[in-house]
C-alpha positions, -999 to 999 in steps of 0.1 A, spaced: 855 52 451 843 29 424 835 2 450 814 26 470 795 36 439 790 0 429 777 -9 464 753 20 463 739 7 430 732 -26 447 719 -13 480 694 12 465 671 -14 449 673 -35 481 663 -5 502 633 2 479 623 -35 481 625 -36 518 604 -3 521 577 -20 500 575 -48 525 578 -27 556 556 -51 576 578 -81 569 610 -68 586 639 -92 590 648 -105 624 677 -126 636 666 -161 644 679 -177 676 670 -212 663 693 -209 633 721 -188 619 699 -175 590 676 -146 589 638 -151 591 611 -129 577 584 -119 602 547 -128 595 535 -108 564 499 -96 563 473 -113 542 469 -81 523 505 -81 511 503 -117 502 470 -113 483 484 -84 463 514 -105 453 495 -137 445 502 -150 410 471 -150 387 476 -187 382 466 -195 418 433 -177 417 425 -175 379 390 -161 385 405 -128 396 430 -105 379 455 -85 399 433 -54 394 403 -73 408 423 -82 439 436 -46 444 401 -32 438 386 -56 465 412 -44 490 405 -7 482 368 -12 484 371 -29 518 394 -2 532 369 24 520 340 6 537 323 -2 504 309 -35 491 340 -53 477 324 -68 446 341 -70 412 334 -86 378 357 -116 375 373 -131 344 342 -153 339 320 -121 337 304 -130 370 305 -113 403 330 -121 431 329 -104 465 354 -101 493 333 -109 524 359 -98 550 396 -92 555 418 -90 586 456 -90 592 458 -128 588 429 -140 568 403 -131 542 372 -146 526 360 -143 490 328 -155 475 341 -164 440 307 -175 427 275 -191 439 293 -224 439 327 -215 455 341 -196 484 378 -191 491 393 -184 526 430 -175 528 448 -178 562 484 -169 572 494 -196 597 524 -202 619 546 -233 612 574 -250 630 592 -255 597 608 -226 578 596 -221 542 611 -193 521 629 -178 552 596 -175 571 579 -196 598 545 -189 583 526 -205 555 493 -198 537 463 -221 536 438 -216 509 406 -233 517 382 -237 487 347 -246 497 324 -259 469 286 -257 471 259 -276 453 224 -262 455 235 -238 482 248 -266 505 285 -272 513 296 -302 493 334 -303 496 363 -284 511 398 -285 498 429 -271 516 460 -261 496 492 -249 513 517 -223 501 549 -206 513 547 -169 516 563 -167 482 534 -187 468 554 -219 463 531 -249 466 538 -270 498 530 -307 498 514 -306 533 486 -325 549 464 -308 575 482 -328 602 515 -311 592 508 -278 609 502 -273 646 474 -247 646 440 -260 636 426 -240 607 391 -240 623 405 -223 654 421 -195 634 390 -191 613 366 -190 643 387 -166 662 390 -144 632 352 -143 628 349 -132 664 373 -103 658 355 -93 626 321 -95 642 332 -71 669 346 -43 648 353 -49 612 334 -33 584 313 -51 557 306 -84 573 
């Protein structure tokens, strides 16, 4: 009886955790003997992002942006620099935020052949910097779905980021709010 009580104490928090991430259900991998997590949504990942990765925005800023987009409102918040940042669009696998007049951030959930943190997906954060309104530089940074930095080059993944981004724009132009 004590063992059953002890197991229930362990299983209850696990059940609550899995309910929180209901879109990232666990499936048996045929390629390996381990369990893999299915592709999480960019909304889940954006909510769980550490503040250190996008220091302009607080957790409340990020949550407000998502709420505003879901309500069909302009998703603009006052960031930590006392300037305005605006989420331009969001879909299941990508989002775009104008952080300031000089920087835009695009976040993509992308498939990988490698497994990172029990998932065959990774995140690409594309930071685009502007000078006098013109694109000056783009920097891609890669993360696991647990926000662990991945030392990857663009040649490491097999899906071109531009392809994902352009397809996502088409989807958004055809039916998403607040473009």
